[in-house]
C-alpha positions in Angstrom: -14.0 34.2 46.8 -13.0 30.6 46.8 -16.6 29.7 45.9 -16.6 32.0 42.9 -13.2 30.7 41.6 -14.3 27.1 42.1 -17.6 27.8 40.3 -15.7 29.4 37.4 -13.4 26.3 37.2 -16.4 24.0 37.1 -17.9 25.9 34.3 -14.6 25.8 32.4 -14.5 22.0 33.0 -18.0 21.6 31.6 -17.0 23.6 28.5 -13.9 21.5 28.0 -15.6 18.2 28.5 -17.3 17.9 25.1 -14.1 19.2 23.4 -12.0 16.7 25.3 -14.3 13.9 24.3 -14.2 15.0 20.6 -10.4 15.1 20.7 -10.2 11.6 22.2 -12.5 10.3 19.5 -10.4 11.9 16.8 -7.3 10.3 18.3 -8.9 6.9 18.5 -9.9 7.2 14.8 -6.3 8.1 13.9 -5.1 5.1 15.9 -7.5 2.8 14.0 -6.1 4.1 10.7 -2.5 3.7 11.8 -3.2 0.1 13.1 -5.1 -0.7 9.9 -8.1 -2.0 11.9 -10.9 -3.1 9.6 -13.6 -2.1 12.1 -12.2 1.5 12.2 -11.7 1.7 8.5 -15.2 0.5 7.8 -16.5 3.9 8.9 -14.3 5.5 6.2 -15.6 3.7 3.2 -15.7 6.0 0.1 -12.7 8.0 1.5 -9.2 8.2 0.0 -6.5 7.2 2.4 -2.8 6.3 2.5 -1.9 3.3 4.7 1.6 2.0 5.5 1.8 -1.6 6.7 3.0 -5.1 5.8 1.9 -7.1 2.8 0.0 -10.3 3.7 -1.6 -13.1 1.7 -5.0 -12.5 0.2 -8.3 -14.4 0.9 -7.0 -17.4 -1.1 -3.5 -17.4 0.4 -0.2 -16.6 -1.1 0.3 -16.9 -4.9 3.2 -18.0 -7.1 4.8 -15.7 -9.6 4.4 -16.7 -13.2 8.0 -16.8 -14.4 10.3 -17.5 -11.4 7.8 -19.5 -9.4 8.4 -17.4 -6.2 5.9 -17.3 -3.4 4.5 -13.8 -3.1 1.3 -11.8 -2.7 1.8 -9.8 -6.0 3.8 -10.4 -9.1 4.3 -8.7 -12.5 6.5 -9.3 -15.5 7.5 -7.6 -18.7 9.0 -9.1 -21.9 11.3 -6.9 -24.1 12.2 -7.8 -27.7 15.7 -6.5 -28.6 16.2 -6.1 -32.4 18.1 -4.2 -35.1 15.8 -1.9 -37.1 15.6 -2.3 -40.9 18.5 -0.8 -42.8 17.9 2.7 -44.3 20.1 4.0 -47.1 23.1 2.0 -45.8 23.1 3.8 -42.5 24.3 1.9 -39.5 21.4 1.0 -37.3 21.8 0.5 -33.5 19.9 -2.1 -31.6 16.7 -1.1 -29.8 13.9 -2.8 -28.0 10.1 -2.9 -27.6 8.0 -4.1 -24.8 5.8 -6.9 -26.2 4.2 -8.1 -22.9 3.4 -6.4 -19.6 1.5 -8.1 -16.9 0.5 -7.6 -13.2 -1.4 -10.0 -11.1 -4.9 -9.1 -10.1 -5.5 -11.3 -7.0 -6.4 -9.4 -3.8 -3.6 -9.3 -1.2 -3.8 -8.3 2.5 -2.4 -5.4 4.4 -1.8 -5.5 8.2 0.0 -3.2 10.7 3.6 -3.9 11.4 3.9 -6.5 14.2 0.5 -8.1 13.5 0.0 -11.7 12.3 -0.1 -12.0 8.5 -3.0 -14.4 8.7 -4.9 -12.3 11.2 -7.6 -9.7 10.8 -6.7 -7.5 7.8 -7.9 -5.4 5.0 -7.2 -6.2 1.3 -5.8 -4.4 -1.7 -7.2 -4.8 -5.2 -4.3 -4.2 -7.6 -6.4 -4.4 -10.8 -6.1 -1.5 -13.1 -3.2 -0.2 -11.0 0.3 0.8 -12.3 3.1 -1.6 -11.5 4.2 -1.7 -7.8 6.9 0.9 -7.3 10.3 -0.4 -6.4 9.1 -4.0 -6.3 11.7 -6.7 -5.8 13.3 -7.8 -9.1 13.3 -11.6 -8.7 14.2 -12.6 -12.3 16.1 -11.1 -15.3 16.9 -13.4 -18.1 18.0 -12.8 -21.7 17.3 -15.5 -24.3 19.0 -15.2 -27.7 17.5 -16.3 -31.0 18.7 -19.5 -32.6 22.0 -19.3 -34.6 22.9 -21.5 -37.5 25.0 -24.5 -36.3 24.5 -23.5 -32.6 22.2 -25.3 -30.2 19.0 -23.4 -29.7 18.8 -21.7 -26.3 16.1 -23.1 -24.1 13.3 -20.6 -23.7 11.0 -22.1 -21.1 9.7 -18.7 -20.0 7.7 -17.8 -23.1 4.9 -20.4 -22.4 4.6 -18.9 -18.9 4.0 -15.3 -20.0 0.5 -14.2 -18.9 -1.6 -11.7 -20.7 -1.4 -10.9 -24.4 1.9 -10.7 -26.4 1.5 -7.8 -28.8 3.6 -5.3 -30.8 4.9 -4.7 -34.3 7.8 -7.1 -34.9 10.0 -4.9 -36.9 13.6 -5.5 -37.9 15.8 -8.5 -37.0 15.3 -10.0 -33.6 18.4 -10.3 -31.5 17.1 -11.7 -28.2 14.2 -11.6 -25.7 14.6 -10.2 -22.2 12.3 -11.4 -19.4 12.0 -9.4 -16.1 9.7 -10.2 -13.2 9.0 -8.3 -10.0 7.3 -9.6 -6.8 6.1 -8.4 -3.4 6.7 -11.1 -0.8 4.6 -11.7 2.3 6.0 -9.6 5.1 7.3 -6.8 2.8 6.6 -3.2 4.0 4.4 -1.4 1.6 2.5 1.9 1.4 -0.9 2.0 -0.4 -2.9 5.0 -1.5 -6.5 4.3 -2.7 -10.2 4.5 -1.9 -11.8 2.3 0.9 -14.7 0.2 -0.1 -16.7 -2.7 1.3 -16.9 -5.9 -0.8 -18.4 -9.2 0.3 -17.9 -8.2 4.0 -14.3 -7.2 3.4 -12.7 -3.8 3.5 -10.8 -3.3 0.2 -8.5 -0.6 -1.0 -9.3 0.1 -4.7 -8.5 2.7 -7.3 -10.3 6.0 -6.7 -12.9 7.0 -9.3 -10.7 10.0 -10.4 -7.3 8.4 -10.1 -5.4 5.1 -9.7 -4.3 2.9 -6.9 -0.6 3.4 -5.8 1.4 0.7 -4.2 5.0 1.5 -3.0 7.3 -1.4 -2.0 10.0 -1.2 0.7 9.1 2.2 2.0 11.5 3.4 4.7 10.4 3.4 8.4 9.0 6.7 9.6 10.5 8.4 12.6 8.5 7.7 15.7 6.9 10.8 17.1 3.9 11.7 19.2 0.7 12.1 17.3 -0.6 15.7 17.3 -4.1 14.4 18.0 -2.9 12.3 20.8 -1.1 15.3 22.4 -4.2 17.4 21.8 -6.5 14.8 23.4 -4.2 14.3 26.4 -3.9 18.0 27.1 -7.7 18.6 26.8 -8.5 15.7 29.1 -5.9 16.7 31.7 -7.1 20.3 31.6 -10.7 19.1 32.0 -9.9 16.9 35.0 -7.7 19.5 36.7 -10.4 22.2 36.4 -13.1 19.9 37.6 -11.1 18.6 40.7 -9.8 22.1 41.5 -13.3 23.6 41.1 -14.9 21.0 43.4 -12.2 21.5 46.0 -12.5 25.3 46.0 -16.3 25.1 46.2 -16.1 22.8 49.2 -13.6 25.1 50.9 -15.7 28.1 50.2 -18.9 26.8 51.7 
């Protein structure tokens, strides 16, 4: 009887073995994704993924924001023109504003897992053709009024620093210009959703063919919990080992 039970347990162990190995491989792939390991992500090129990590300098190092001169890995700015619309039939016109410039940097920046060195092995994010980074840090907000008769002209040293094209229909009477700039500093926690690709030997997150790259700044820490695939792999491997050892022991006792 012991021989029969032992043989059955050995057969079960043999059946569980490939399933346990598959579960272990799936967990290791999940770990590679969570740790943002370039070697693990290289096997996922062409796939859409969401990665949460820490912003790091790009291949050329950190960059400097255009308006405030802040060291960062990404920066973007917008210029608003506040004005009073032209009078219509004596009606009182309230002030309004138009955006006349909107720029986001296009340099690659890095992404590493939390706790890793910022200048270590990392993947990169290509922010070109992506919307502005969500909830990025507002590092500058300045309003510059237009010159008034008999009043010293306010110094507008920001206009020459504006990157990209200044455009728009300049309607009505200009009141002032408002400059706003956002940055992502090295070490900031970010979440990026995009498509993995390989470029010049680097793994780069780019905008998917049917969508856009999404970068979220300052995402909250997720609650630590045991990965379902880790739990699955652990249970399968333990079950396989227990069945194999029990089967061998019962077969030896039954001989």
